[in-house]
N, CA, C and O atoms as a GROMACS GRO file, in nm:
protein
  628
    1MET      N    1   0.108  -0.124  -0.011
    1MET     CA    2  -0.008   0.010  -0.006
    1MET      C    3   0.072   0.104   0.000
    1MET      O    4   0.176   0.080   0.062
    2THR      N    5   0.057   0.236  -0.057
    2THR     CA    6   0.156   0.330  -0.088
    2THR      C    7   0.081   0.457   0.047
    2THR      O    8  -0.022   0.450   0.113
    3ARG      N    9   0.158   0.529   0.042
    3ARG     CA   10   0.132   0.630   0.158
    3ARG      C   11   0.086   0.726   0.072
    3ARG      O   12   0.095   0.700  -0.048
    4LEU      N   13   0.037   0.836   0.106
    4LEU     CA   14  -0.044   0.941   0.085
    4LEU      C   15   0.068   1.046   0.029
    4LEU      O   16   0.027   1.150  -0.023
    5THR      N   17   0.188   1.027   0.037
    5THR     CA   18   0.275   1.140   0.038
    5THR      C   19   0.369   1.078  -0.093
    5THR      O   20   0.467   1.147  -0.119
    6ASP      N   21   0.354   0.982  -0.160
    6ASP     CA   22   0.423   0.849  -0.242
    6ASP      C   23   0.319   0.911  -0.327
    6ASP      O   24   0.399   0.943  -0.415
    7ASP      N   25   0.183   0.962  -0.381
    7ASP     CA   26   0.126   0.928  -0.485
    7ASP      C   27   0.145   1.070  -0.538
    7ASP      O   28   0.151   1.177  -0.477
    8ILE      N   29   0.152   1.041  -0.668
    8ILE     CA   30   0.285   1.157  -0.772
    8ILE      C   31   0.141   1.216  -0.787
    8ILE      O   32   0.147   1.331  -0.742
    9ILE      N   33   0.005   1.187  -0.832
    9ILE     CA   34  -0.083   1.275  -0.867
    9ILE      C   35  -0.141   1.367  -0.780
    9ILE      O   36  -0.200   1.462  -0.832
   10ILE      N   37  -0.138   1.360  -0.660
   10ILE     CA   38  -0.208   1.360  -0.585
   10ILE      C   39  -0.064   1.530  -0.530
   10ILE      O   40  -0.108   1.639  -0.492
   11ARG      N   41   0.047   1.509  -0.538
   11ARG     CA   42   0.148   1.580  -0.488
   11ARG      C   43   0.158   1.680  -0.607
   11ARG      O   44   0.219   1.784  -0.584
   12ALA      N   45   0.094   1.656  -0.762
   12ALA     CA   46   0.086   1.725  -0.833
   12ALA      C   47  -0.011   1.799  -0.849
   12ALA      O   48  -0.010   1.897  -0.924
   13VAL      N   49  -0.140   1.749  -0.757
   13VAL     CA   50  -0.251   1.872  -0.778
   13VAL      C   51  -0.255   1.946  -0.681
   13VAL      O   52  -0.301   2.061  -0.686
   14ALA      N   53  -0.191   1.876  -0.544
   14ALA     CA   54  -0.133   1.994  -0.454
   14ALA      C   55  -0.065   2.118  -0.476
   14ALA      O   56  -0.090   2.235  -0.444
   15ARG      N   57   0.045   2.050  -0.550
   15ARG     CA   58   0.132   2.169  -0.598
   15ARG      C   59   0.054   2.249  -0.674
   15ARG      O   60   0.063   2.365  -0.634
   16ILE      N   61  -0.013   2.239  -0.760
   16ILE     CA   62  -0.050   2.335  -0.859
   16ILE      C   63  -0.167   2.415  -0.751
   16ILE      O   64  -0.172   2.537  -0.735
   17MET      N   65  -0.248   2.325  -0.690
   17MET     CA   66  -0.372   2.460  -0.636
   17MET      C   67  -0.318   2.532  -0.493
   17MET      O   68  -0.372   2.619  -0.425
   18ILE      N   69  -0.206   2.470  -0.479
   18ILE     CA   70  -0.175   2.526  -0.290
   18ILE      C   71  -0.101   2.673  -0.391
   18ILE      O   72  -0.089   2.740  -0.289
   19PRO      N   73  -0.065   2.736  -0.464
   19PRO     CA   74  -0.046   2.869  -0.496
   19PRO      C   75  -0.186   2.947  -0.506
   19PRO      O   76  -0.189   3.051  -0.440
   20PHE      N   77  -0.292   2.918  -0.569
   20PHE     CA   78  -0.394   2.969  -0.585
   20PHE      C   79  -0.481   2.978  -0.443
   20PHE      O   80  -0.574   3.054  -0.414
   21ILE      N   81  -0.433   2.899  -0.384
   21ILE     CA   82  -0.503   2.896  -0.226
   21ILE      C   83  -0.402   3.004  -0.142
   21ILE      O   84  -0.455   3.056  -0.044
   22GLN      N   85  -0.267   3.041  -0.170
   22GLN     CA   86  -0.264   3.154  -0.089
   22GLN      C   87  -0.282   3.294  -0.130
   22GLN      O   88  -0.289   3.400  -0.067
   23ILE      N   89  -0.290   3.248  -0.300
   23ILE     CA   90  -0.331   3.414  -0.336
   23ILE      C   91  -0.492   3.421  -0.328
   23ILE      O   92  -0.542   3.532  -0.346
   24TYR      N   93  -0.556   3.338  -0.310
   24TYR     CA   94  -0.680   3.417  -0.244
   24TYR      C   95  -0.647   3.376  -0.116
   24TYR      O   96  -0.687   3.260  -0.104
   25ALA      N   97  -0.584   3.421   0.000
   25ALA     CA   98  -0.613   3.348   0.100
   25ALA      C   99  -0.505   3.525   0.177
   25ALA      O  100  -0.511   3.570   0.292
   26LEU      N  101  -0.414   3.582   0.046
   26LEU     CA  102  -0.355   3.718   0.032
   26LEU      C  103  -0.483   3.808  -0.010
   26LEU      O  104  -0.491   3.919   0.043
   27TYR      N  105  -0.557   3.778  -0.078
   27TYR     CA  106  -0.678   3.847  -0.137
   27TYR      C  107  -0.742   3.857  -0.026
   27TYR      O  108  -0.766   3.976  -0.007
   28VAL      N  109  -0.800   3.760   0.096
   28VAL     CA  110  -0.876   3.785   0.173
   28VAL      C  111  -0.848   3.842   0.255
   28VAL      O  112  -0.940   3.906   0.306
   29ILE      N  113  -0.692   3.859   0.326
   29ILE     CA  114  -0.620   3.937   0.419
   29ILE      C  115  -0.598   4.094   0.397
   29ILE      O  116  -0.583   4.176   0.488
   30MET      N  117  -0.600   4.125   0.233
   30MET     CA  118  -0.567   4.251   0.201
   30MET      C  119  -0.738   4.334   0.150
   30MET      O  120  -0.754   4.456   0.151
   31HIS      N  121  -0.838   4.244   0.111
   31HIS     CA  122  -0.957   4.338   0.174
   31HIS      C  123  -1.022   4.298   0.248
   31HIS      O  124  -1.138   4.276   0.213
   32GLY      N  125  -0.979   4.268   0.388
   32GLY     CA  126  -1.061   4.285   0.487
   32GLY      C  127  -1.095   4.358   0.534
   32GLY      O  128  -1.164   4.328   0.632
   33HIS      N  129  -1.074   4.520   0.505
   33HIS     CA  130  -1.101   4.621   0.563
   33HIS      C  131  -1.206   4.693   0.510
   33HIS      O  132  -1.271   4.787   0.557
   34HIS      N  133  -1.216   4.625   0.390
   34HIS     CA  134  -1.343   4.691   0.317
   34HIS      C  135  -1.409   4.596   0.273
   34HIS      O  136  -1.464   4.628   0.168
   35SER      N  137  -1.436   4.468   0.311
   35SER     CA  138  -1.547   4.294   0.265
   35SER      C  139  -1.572   4.236   0.384
   35SER      O  140  -1.499   4.308   0.452
   36PRO      N  141  -1.601   4.191   0.430
   36PRO     CA  142  -1.607   4.010   0.506
   36PRO      C  143  -1.509   3.943   0.515
   36PRO      O  144  -1.458   3.887   0.418
   37GLY      N  145  -1.469   3.937   0.620
   37GLY     CA  146  -1.298   3.829   0.560
   37GLY      C  147  -1.193   3.928   0.657
   37GLY      O  148  -1.253   3.998   0.738
   38GLY      N  149  -1.068   3.937   0.656
   38GLY     CA  150  -0.937   3.956   0.711
   38GLY      C  151  -0.898   3.898   0.763
   38GLY      O  152  -0.953   3.788   0.767
   39GLY      N  153  -0.778   3.915   0.844
   39GLY     CA  154  -0.671   3.849   0.909
   39GLY      C  155  -0.706   3.758   0.972
   39GLY      O  156  -0.636   3.660   0.945
   40PHE      N  157  -0.786   3.735   1.049
   40PHE     CA  158  -0.810   3.585   1.080
   40PHE      C  159  -0.901   3.523   0.982
   40PHE      O  160  -1.007   3.544   1.041
   41GLN      N  161  -0.926   3.475   0.899
   41GLN     CA  162  -1.004   3.409   0.802
   41GLN      C  163  -0.886   3.406   0.671
   41GLN      O  164  -0.888   3.303   0.604
   42GLY      N  165  -0.788   3.508   0.634
   42GLY     CA  166  -0.699   3.468   0.559
   42GLY      C  167  -0.585   3.416   0.609
   42GLY      O  168  -0.515   3.356   0.527
   43GLY      N  169  -0.532   3.425   0.763
   43GLY     CA  170  -0.448   3.367   0.812
   43GLY      C  171  -0.494   3.212   0.815
   43GLY      O  172  -0.424   3.118   0.777
   44VAL      N  173  -0.648   3.202   0.876
   44VAL     CA  174  -0.706   3.025   0.848
   44VAL      C  175  -0.629   2.961   0.694
   44VAL      O  176  -0.553   2.864   0.685
   45ILE      N  177  -0.688   3.073   0.558
   45ILE     CA  178  -0.691   2.985   0.438
   45ILE      C  179  -0.517   2.984   0.412
   45ILE      O  180  -0.463   2.882   0.370
   46LEU      N  181  -0.452   3.086   0.437
   46LEU     CA  182  -0.318   3.020   0.446
   46LEU      C  183  -0.225   2.933   0.506
   46LEU      O  184  -0.118   2.885   0.466
   47GLY      N  185  -0.279   2.925   0.595
   47GLY     CA  186  -0.226   2.794   0.694
   47GLY      C  187  -0.271   2.653   0.652
   47GLY      O  188  -0.218   2.542   0.655
   48ALA      N  189  -0.396   2.703   0.610
   48ALA     CA  190  -0.437   2.511   0.562
   48ALA      C  191  -0.381   2.521   0.420
   48ALA      O  192  -0.404   2.422   0.349
   49SER      N  193  -0.306   2.628   0.361
   49SER     CA  194  -0.244   2.606   0.249
   49SER      C  195  -0.087   2.521   0.279
   49SER      O  196  -0.027   2.451   0.197
   50PHE      N  197  -0.046   2.551   0.412
   50PHE     CA  198   0.085   2.498   0.428
   50PHE      C  199   0.075   2.337   0.493
   50PHE      O  200   0.153   2.243   0.478
   51ILE      N  201  -0.036   2.343   0.561
   51ILE     CA  202  -0.094   2.169   0.588
   51ILE      C  203  -0.129   2.137   0.493
   51ILE      O  204  -0.103   2.017   0.505
   52LEU      N  205  -0.186   2.148   0.365
   52LEU     CA  206  -0.251   2.082   0.283
   52LEU      C  207  -0.072   2.033   0.209
   52LEU      O  208  -0.041   1.919   0.175
   53TYR      N  209   0.016   2.154   0.203
   53TYR     CA  210   0.152   2.052   0.138
   53TYR      C  211   0.235   1.963   0.262
   53TYR      O  212   0.328   1.889   0.229
   54LEU      N  213   0.194   1.976   0.407
   54LEU     CA  214   0.242   1.884   0.471
   54LEU      C  215   0.196   1.766   0.456
   54LEU      O  216   0.267   1.666   0.445
   55ILE      N  217   0.054   1.768   0.456
   55ILE     CA  218  -0.019   1.656   0.422
   55ILE      C  219   0.041   1.538   0.279
   55ILE      O  220   0.073   1.419   0.281
   56THR      N  221   0.033   1.648   0.161
   56THR     CA  222   0.094   1.546   0.074
   56THR      C  223   0.241   1.523   0.024
   56THR      O  224   0.276   1.443  -0.063
   57HIS      N  225   0.314   1.603   0.092
   57HIS     CA  226   0.469   1.608   0.060
   57HIS      C  227   0.528   1.546   0.166
   57HIS      O  228   0.642   1.500   0.158
   58GLY      N  229   0.444   1.540   0.288
   58GLY     CA  230   0.534   1.470   0.432
   58GLY      C  231   0.566   1.563   0.507
   58GLY      O  232   0.556   1.681   0.474
   59LEU      N  233   0.615   1.518   0.634
   59LEU     CA  234   0.664   1.598   0.701
   59LEU      C  235   0.797   1.642   0.694
   59LEU      O  236   0.822   1.732   0.776
   60GLU      N  237   0.875   1.614   0.635
   60GLU     CA  238   1.059   1.666   0.611
   60GLU      C  239   1.010   1.742   0.549
   60GLU      O  240   0.972   1.841   0.611
   61GLU      N  241   0.988   1.741   0.424
   61GLU     CA  242   0.954   1.834   0.316
   61GLU      C  243   0.854   1.977   0.360
   61GLU      O  244   0.868   2.085   0.303
   62ALA      N  245   0.786   1.961   0.435
   62ALA     CA  246   0.742   2.083   0.524
   62ALA      C  247   0.815   2.155   0.604
   62ALA      O  248   0.823   2.278   0.606
   63ARG      N  249   0.866   2.080   0.670
   63ARG     CA  250   0.965   2.092   0.800
   63ARG      C  251   1.083   2.209   0.690
   63ARG      O  252   1.151   2.291   0.752
   64ALA      N  253   1.091   2.204   0.559
   64ALA     CA  254   1.233   2.245   0.525
   64ALA      C  255   1.124   2.380   0.468
   64ALA      O  256   1.187   2.484   0.450
   65ARG      N  257   1.025   2.386   0.448
   65ARG     CA  258   0.944   2.505   0.409
   65ARG      C  259   0.932   2.605   0.498
   65ARG      O  260   0.968   2.722   0.491
   66MET      N  261   0.867   2.534   0.597
   66MET     CA  262   0.802   2.618   0.727
   66MET      C  263   0.893   2.543   0.865
   66MET      O  264   0.893   2.421   0.846
   67SER      N  265   0.932   2.562   0.933
   67SER     CA  266   0.991   2.498   1.086
   67SER      C  267   0.893   2.519   1.171
   67SER      O  268   0.788   2.579   1.146
   68GLU      N  269   0.924   2.471   1.273
   68GLU     CA  270   0.910   2.565   1.415
   68GLU      C  271   0.892   2.659   1.456
   68GLU      O  272   0.801   2.712   1.520
   69LEU      N  273   1.020   2.696   1.402
   69LEU     CA  274   1.151   2.795   1.443
   69LEU      C  275   1.113   2.921   1.358
   69LEU      O  276   1.121   3.038   1.396
   70LYS      N  277   1.068   2.873   1.232
   70LYS     CA  278   1.024   3.003   1.165
   70LYS      C  279   0.873   3.012   1.228
   70LYS      O  280   0.846   3.112   1.294
   71ALA      N  281   0.760   2.893   1.207
   71ALA     CA  282   0.619   2.976   1.258
   71ALA      C  283   0.648   3.034   1.387
   71ALA      O  284   0.631   3.155   1.374
   72GLY      N  285   0.685   3.006   1.508
   72GLY     CA  286   0.752   3.102   1.574
   72GLY      C  287   0.804   3.248   1.547
   72GLY      O  288   0.763   3.338   1.620
   73ILE      N  289   0.865   3.267   1.478
   73ILE     CA  290   0.883   3.370   1.435
   73ILE      C  291   0.773   3.477   1.379
   73ILE      O  292   0.740   3.594   1.401
   74PHE      N  293   0.732   3.364   1.289
   74PHE     CA  294   0.592   3.448   1.222
   74PHE      C  295   0.483   3.489   1.296
   74PHE      O  296   0.401   3.574   1.260
   75SER      N  297   0.481   3.414   1.424
   75SER     CA  298   0.356   3.430   1.510
   75SER      C  299   0.385   3.550   1.562
   75SER      O  300   0.300   3.637   1.586
   76ALA      N  301   0.538   3.562   1.588
   76ALA     CA  302   0.593   3.667   1.719
   76ALA      C  303   0.590   3.806   1.601
   76ALA      O  304   0.542   3.912   1.642
   77SER      N  305   0.628   3.799   1.495
   77SER     CA  306   0.631   3.931   1.411
   77SER      C  307   0.496   3.985   1.354
   77SER      O  308   0.481   4.106   1.374
   78GLY      N  309   0.419   3.939   1.304
   78GLY     CA  310   0.239   3.942   1.294
   78GLY      C  311   0.207   4.001   1.457
   78GLY      O  312   0.175   4.119   1.470
   79LEU      N  313   0.215   3.931   1.548
   79LEU     CA  314   0.183   4.002   1.670
   79LEU      C  315   0.212   4.125   1.710
   79LEU      O  316   0.127   4.204   1.752
   80LEU      N  317   0.384   4.159   1.696
   80LEU     CA  318   0.404   4.273   1.680
   80LEU      C  319   0.407   4.332   1.599
   80LEU      O  320   0.422   4.449   1.634
   81ILE      N  321   0.399   4.318   1.467
   81ILE     CA  322   0.275   4.448   1.386
   81ILE      C  323   0.176   4.499   1.437
   81ILE      O  324   0.167   4.622   1.436
   82TYR      N  325   0.058   4.409   1.503
   82TYR     CA  326  -0.066   4.420   1.556
   82TYR      C  327  -0.034   4.504   1.674
   82TYR      O  328  -0.086   4.616   1.674
   83SER      N  329   0.036   4.474   1.767
   83SER     CA  330   0.099   4.578   1.874
   83SER      C  331   0.172   4.680   1.850
   83SER      O  332   0.141   4.773   1.925
   84GLY      N  333   0.252   4.703   1.781
   84GLY     CA  334   0.291   4.804   1.694
   84GLY      C  335   0.203   4.898   1.667
   84GLY      O  336   0.190   4.992   1.745
   85ILE      N  337   0.114   4.889   1.534
   85ILE     CA  338   0.039   4.980   1.509
   85ILE      C  339  -0.016   5.060   1.664
   85ILE      O  340  -0.012   5.180   1.693
   86GLY      N  341  -0.064   4.946   1.746
   86GLY     CA  342  -0.175   5.014   1.856
   86GLY      C  343  -0.104   5.091   1.923
   86GLY      O  344  -0.150   5.203   1.944
   87LEU      N  345   0.034   5.057   1.979
   87LEU     CA  346   0.155   5.118   2.051
   87LEU      C  347   0.186   5.277   2.013
   87LEU      O  348   0.189   5.370   2.094
   88LEU      N  349   0.205   5.282   1.882
   88LEU     CA  350   0.239   5.385   1.792
   88LEU      C  351   0.102   5.469   1.820
   88LEU      O  352   0.112   5.588   1.850
   89CYS      N  353  -0.046   5.397   1.809
   89CYS     CA  354  -0.159   5.500   1.805
   89CYS      C  355  -0.166   5.578   1.941
   89CYS      O  356  -0.219   5.688   1.958
   90LEU      N  357  -0.093   5.488   2.048
   90LEU     CA  358  -0.070   5.550   2.228
   90LEU      C  359   0.035   5.675   2.180
   90LEU      O  360  -0.003   5.787   2.214
   91ILE      N  361   0.137   5.669   2.118
   91ILE     CA  362   0.275   5.746   2.107
   91ILE      C  363   0.220   5.863   2.105
   91ILE      O  364   0.228   5.957   2.184
   92LEU      N  365   0.149   5.844   1.984
   92LEU     CA  366   0.053   5.980   1.912
   92LEU      C  367  -0.040   6.066   2.012
   92LEU      O  368  -0.076   6.182   1.998
   93GLY      N  369  -0.066   5.980   2.111
   93GLY     CA  370  -0.136   6.052   2.217
   93GLY      C  371  -0.330   6.034   2.180
   93GLY      O  372  -0.428   6.102   2.207
   94SER      N  373  -0.306   5.898   2.102
   94SER     CA  374  -0.461   5.873   2.124
   94SER      C  375  -0.487   5.735   2.235
   94SER      O  376  -0.428   5.706   2.340
   95ASN      N  377  -0.601   5.668   2.163
   95ASN     CA  378  -0.637   5.518   2.237
   95ASN      C  379  -0.541   5.446   2.132
   95ASN      O  380  -0.480   5.483   2.032
   96PHE      N  381  -0.558   5.315   2.206
   96PHE     CA  382  -0.484   5.197   2.174
   96PHE      C  383  -0.576   5.138   2.021
   96PHE      O  384  -0.692   5.100   2.030
   97LEU      N  385  -0.506   5.141   1.900
   97LEU     CA  386  -0.571   5.079   1.795
   97LEU      C  387  -0.688   5.241   1.739
   97LEU      O  388  -0.796   5.228   1.681
   98ASP      N  389  -0.641   5.339   1.767
   98ASP     CA  390  -0.720   5.450   1.708
   98ASP      C  391  -0.637   5.492   1.593
   98ASP      O  392  -0.530   5.549   1.614
   99TYR      N  393  -0.676   5.470   1.483
   99TYR     CA  394  -0.589   5.504   1.358
   99TYR      C  395  -0.603   5.611   1.277
   99TYR      O  396  -0.553   5.620   1.165
  100GLY      N  397  -0.665   5.686   1.326
  100GLY     CA  398  -0.704   5.798   1.294
  100GLY      C  399  -0.580   5.923   1.302
  100GLY      O  400  -0.568   6.018   1.225
  101ARG      N  401  -0.474   5.881   1.446
  101ARG     CA  402  -0.415   5.961   1.434
  101ARG      C  403  -0.278   5.933   1.407
  101ARG      O  404  -0.186   5.996   1.457
  102LEU      N  405  -0.260   5.790   1.287
  102LEU     CA  406  -0.168   5.777   1.197
  102LEU      C  407  -0.190   5.881   1.122
  102LEU      O  408  -0.096   5.903   1.047
  103SER      N  409  -0.268   5.945   1.114
  103SER     CA  410  -0.275   6.022   0.977
  103SER      C  411  -0.150   6.158   0.975
  103SER      O  412  -0.099   6.211   0.876
  104LEU      N  413  -0.127   6.187   1.111
  104LEU     CA  414   0.015   6.285   1.147
  104LEU      C  415   0.139   6.214   1.085
  104LEU      O  416   0.228   6.296   1.070
  105ILE      N  417   0.181   6.073   1.038
  105ILE     CA  418   0.289   6.056   1.047
  105ILE      C  419   0.302   5.987   0.893
  105ILE      O  420   0.388   6.001   0.806
  106LEU      N  421   0.163   5.898   0.899
  106LEU     CA  422   0.122   5.887   0.711
  106LEU      C  423   0.101   6.011   0.637
  106LEU      O  424   0.134   5.986   0.521
  107LYS      N  425   0.067   6.119   0.647
  107LYS     CA  426   0.066   6.228   0.589
  107LYS      C  427  -0.065   6.260   0.493
  107LYS      O  428  -0.069   6.335   0.396
  108VAL      N  429  -0.179   6.174   0.554
  108VAL     CA  430  -0.289   6.154   0.464
  108VAL      C  431  -0.427   6.185   0.547
  108VAL      O  432  -0.401   6.183   0.667
  109ILE      N  433  -0.557   6.211   0.524
  109ILE     CA  434  -0.672   6.264   0.563
  109ILE      C  435  -0.681   6.134   0.668
  109ILE      O  436  -0.623   6.030   0.638
  110PRO      N  437  -0.752   6.147   0.784
  110PRO     CA  438  -0.758   6.035   0.915
  110PRO      C  439  -0.844   5.913   0.847
  110PRO      O  440  -0.832   5.796   0.882
  111ALA      N  441  -0.949   5.967   0.726
  111ALA     CA  442  -1.019   5.859   0.709
  111ALA      C  443  -0.907   5.748   0.618
  111ALA      O  444  -0.943   5.631   0.625
  112GLN      N  445  -0.823   5.765   0.565
  112GLN     CA  446  -0.739   5.688   0.508
  112GLN      C  447  -0.616   5.642   0.575
  112GLN      O  448  -0.528   5.573   0.525
  113ALA      N  449  -0.621   5.690   0.696
  113ALA     CA  450  -0.518   5.667   0.762
  113ALA      C  451  -0.560   5.511   0.858
  113ALA      O  452  -0.500   5.404   0.873
  114ARG      N  453  -0.694   5.564   0.909
  114ARG     CA  454  -0.805   5.452   0.971
  114ARG      C  455  -0.806   5.286   0.870
  114ARG      O  456  -0.815   5.172   0.916
  115SER      N  457  -0.792   5.333   0.703
  115SER     CA  458  -0.799   5.241   0.576
  115SER      C  459  -0.647   5.137   0.622
  115SER      O  460  -0.636   5.018   0.653
  116LEU      N  461  -0.549   5.243   0.608
  116LEU     CA  462  -0.449   5.195   0.647
  116LEU      C  463  -0.372   5.086   0.785
  116LEU      O  464  -0.306   4.982   0.790
  117GLY      N  465  -0.429   5.182   0.880
  117GLY     CA  466  -0.415   5.103   1.010
  117GLY      C  467  -0.492   4.981   0.993
  117GLY      O  468  -0.427   4.879   1.016
  118ILE      N  469  -0.604   4.966   0.962
  118ILE     CA  470  -0.660   4.861   0.978
  118ILE      C  471  -0.618   4.737   0.885
  118ILE      O  472  -0.637   4.621   0.920
  119LEU      N  473  -0.556   4.772   0.761
  119LEU     CA  474  -0.473   4.697   0.675
  119LEU      C  475  -0.381   4.637   0.732
  119LEU      O  476  -0.369   4.515   0.724
  120GLY      N  477  -0.292   4.718   0.806
  120GLY     CA  478  -0.161   4.703   0.920
  120GLY      C  479  -0.204   4.541   0.994
  120GLY      O  480  -0.158   4.427   0.985
  121VAL      N  481  -0.330   4.612   1.075
  121VAL     CA  482  -0.336   4.538   1.180
  121VAL      C  483  -0.408   4.388   1.117
  121VAL      O  484  -0.392   4.292   1.193
  122GLU      N  485  -0.480   4.359   0.995
  122GLU     CA  486  -0.529   4.276   0.930
  122GLU      C  487  -0.383   4.155   0.897
  122GLU      O  488  -0.362   4.048   0.954
  123ILE      N  489  -0.316   4.210   0.806
  123ILE     CA  490  -0.202   4.153   0.775
  123ILE      C  491  -0.083   4.104   0.917
  123ILE      O  492  -0.003   4.012   0.904
  124GLY      N  493  -0.094   4.187   1.046
  124GLY     CA  494  -0.055   4.107   1.115
  124GLY      C  495  -0.145   4.003   1.181
  124GLY      O  496  -0.087   3.903   1.222
  125VAL      N  497  -0.249   4.010   1.194
  125VAL     CA  498  -0.304   3.931   1.224
  125VAL      C  499  -0.342   3.796   1.156
  125VAL      O  500  -0.387   3.694   1.209
  126GLY      N  501  -0.311   3.820   1.018
  126GLY     CA  502  -0.346   3.676   0.923
  126GLY      C  503  -0.196   3.653   0.906
  126GLY      O  504  -0.178   3.560   0.827
  127ILE      N  505  -0.074   3.708   0.956
  127ILE     CA  506   0.025   3.639   0.964
  127ILE      C  507   0.089   3.534   1.110
  127ILE      O  508   0.180   3.455   1.133
  128THR      N  509  -0.022   3.595   1.179
  128THR     CA  510   0.014   3.502   1.299
  128THR      C  511  -0.057   3.385   1.311
  128THR      O  512  -0.002   3.277   1.327
  129VAL      N  513  -0.211   3.405   1.301
  129VAL     CA  514  -0.350   3.294   1.247
  129VAL      C  515  -0.280   3.155   1.158
  129VAL      O  516  -0.289   3.034   1.178
  130MET      N  517  -0.200   3.244   1.043
  130MET     CA  518  -0.136   3.123   0.975
  130MET      C  519   0.002   3.020   1.033
  130MET      O  520   0.022   2.899   1.031
  131ALA      N  521   0.062   3.112   1.071
  131ALA     CA  522   0.186   3.061   1.158
  131ALA      C  523   0.133   2.986   1.300
  131ALA      O  524   0.185   2.875   1.296
  132VAL      N  525   0.066   2.996   1.402
  132VAL     CA  526  -0.052   2.910   1.484
  132VAL      C  527  -0.121   2.807   1.407
  132VAL      O  528  -0.088   2.691   1.427
  133MET      N  529  -0.180   2.824   1.353
  133MET     CA  530  -0.282   2.728   1.244
  133MET      C  531  -0.166   2.591   1.207
  133MET      O  532  -0.202   2.475   1.224
  134PHE      N  533  -0.012   2.628   1.151
  134PHE     CA  534   0.044   2.553   1.142
  134PHE      C  535   0.130   2.515   1.262
  134PHE      O  536   0.152   2.394   1.263
  135SER      N  537   0.168   2.559   1.330
  135SER     CA  538   0.234   2.527   1.467
  135SER      C  539   0.112   2.403   1.517
  135SER      O  540   0.125   2.283   1.492
  136ILE      N  541   0.025   2.448   1.572
  136ILE     CA  542  -0.093   2.388   1.597
  136ILE      C  543  -0.095   2.209   1.507
  136ILE      O  544  -0.071   2.106   1.569
  137PHE      N  545  -0.122   2.212   1.385
  137PHE     CA  546  -0.118   2.062   1.329
  137PHE      C  547   0.024   2.016   1.337
  137PHE      O  548   0.033   1.906   1.392
  138PHE      N  549   0.147   2.072   1.295
  138PHE     CA  550   0.255   2.054   1.316
  138PHE      C  551   0.289   1.953   1.427
  138PHE      O  552   0.360   1.854   1.406
  139ASP      N  553   0.236   1.982   1.537
  139ASP     CA  554   0.261   1.937   1.670
  139ASP      C  555   0.145   1.783   1.681
  139ASP      O  556   0.171   1.677   1.738
  140ILE      N  557   0.018   1.821   1.608
  140ILE     CA  558  -0.081   1.718   1.602
  140ILE      C  559  -0.008   1.613   1.526
  140ILE      O  560   0.000   1.498   1.569
  141SER      N  561   0.041   1.646   1.425
  141SER     CA  562   0.075   1.535   1.324
  141SER      C  563   0.219   1.475   1.379
  141SER      O  564   0.255   1.358   1.362
  142THR      N  565   0.303   1.589   1.456
  142THR     CA  566   0.424   1.467   1.488
  142THR      C  567   0.399   1.436   1.680
  142THR      O  568   0.477   1.389   1.763
  143GLY      N  569   0.291   1.473   1.689
  143GLY     CA  570   0.234   1.441   1.852
  143GLY      C  571   0.338   1.472   1.936
  143GLY      O  572   0.389   1.388   2.011
  144GLY      N  573   0.376   1.598   1.926
  144GLY     CA  574   0.417   1.687   2.017
  144GLY      C  575   0.603   1.636   2.043
  144GLY      O  576   0.673   1.674   2.137
  145ILE      N  577   0.649   1.536   1.922
  145ILE     CA  578   0.774   1.554   1.945
  145ILE      C  579   0.846   1.613   1.838
  145ILE      O  580   0.793   1.644   1.731
  146ILE      N  581   0.940   1.625   1.860
  146ILE     CA  582   0.998   1.729   1.716
  146ILE      C  583   1.120   1.642   1.718
  146ILE      O  584   1.153   1.597   1.828
  147PRO      N  585   1.201   1.608   1.603
  147PRO     CA  586   1.330   1.490   1.599
  147PRO      C  587   1.428   1.584   1.649
  147PRO      O  588   1.519   1.524   1.705
  148GLU      N  589   1.445   1.720   1.649
  148GLU     CA  590   1.580   1.763   1.715
  148GLU      C  591   1.591   1.769   1.845
  148GLU      O  592   1.694   1.780   1.912
  149ASP      N  593   1.429   1.757   1.895
  149ASP     CA  594   1.446   1.731   2.081
  149ASP      C  595   1.473   1.560   2.131
  149ASP      O  596   1.495   1.517   2.245
  150GLU      N  597   1.466   1.504   2.033
  150GLU     CA  598   1.525   1.382   2.072
  150GLU      C  599   1.671   1.332   2.029
  150GLU      O  600   1.716   1.221   2.059
  151GLU      N  601   1.730   1.418   1.962
  151GLU     CA  602   1.847   1.434   1.921
  151GLU      C  603   1.968   1.495   2.042
  151GLU      O  604   2.082   1.457   2.070
  152ILE      N  605   1.887   1.598   2.089
  152ILE     CA  606   1.927   1.645   2.220
  152ILE      C  607   1.973   1.564   2.352
  152ILE      O  608   2.073   1.560   2.423
  153LYS      N  609   1.791   1.470   2.344
  153LYS     CA  610   1.783   1.386   2.470
  153LYS      C  611   1.911   1.277   2.467
  153LYS      O  612   1.966   1.219   2.560
  154GLU      N  613   1.935   1.273   2.336
  154GLU     CA  614   2.072   1.118   2.317
  154GLU      C  615   2.169   1.170   2.320
  154GLU      O  616   2.268   1.098   2.322
  155GLU      N  617   2.190   1.330   2.320
  155GLU     CA  618   2.337   1.366   2.303
  155GLU      C  619   2.356   1.360   2.471
  155GLU      O  620   2.445   1.290   2.520
  156ASN      N  621   2.258   1.446   2.563
  156ASN     CA  622   2.275   1.491   2.674
  156ASN      C  623   2.270   1.354   2.770
  156ASN      O  624   2.334   1.368   2.874
  157GLY      N  625   2.212   1.239   2.756
  157GLY     CA  626   2.230   1.096   2.811
  157GLY      C  627   2.109   1.063   2.821
  157GLY      O  628   2.078   0.952   2.863
   0.00000   0.00000   0.00000
């Protein structure tokens, strides 16, 4: 019996579908401040594309594309984008995530500053959700045991 990762048709179809899924996820994230959807939904779709890659190409190939370390860095950077925009609003003398105040540094009218601020937050949320979704699925698929952890345990005795 062949494993799912050995089936060339499934791998080829996934290789064709994944870029379209990712483009759609980016569309949802980028248009989240104008239409239904946004950072969370787009992040889940983007995470699903990485999960599809993991399912169809196997754990080792997926780890080469998105390791646990990279997922952690992405989730932290998305959180920093989100909180950084909010802190910037505080520094400018307004409430947390009061995007209208960003017009002082963006040199646009407050309505455009709100739109750009929301877009920035949606991007941060999308990055974080994508990384966390992949990390959760990665932990489930490995049973929480990372091969590097086993190697370290063997070296330390």
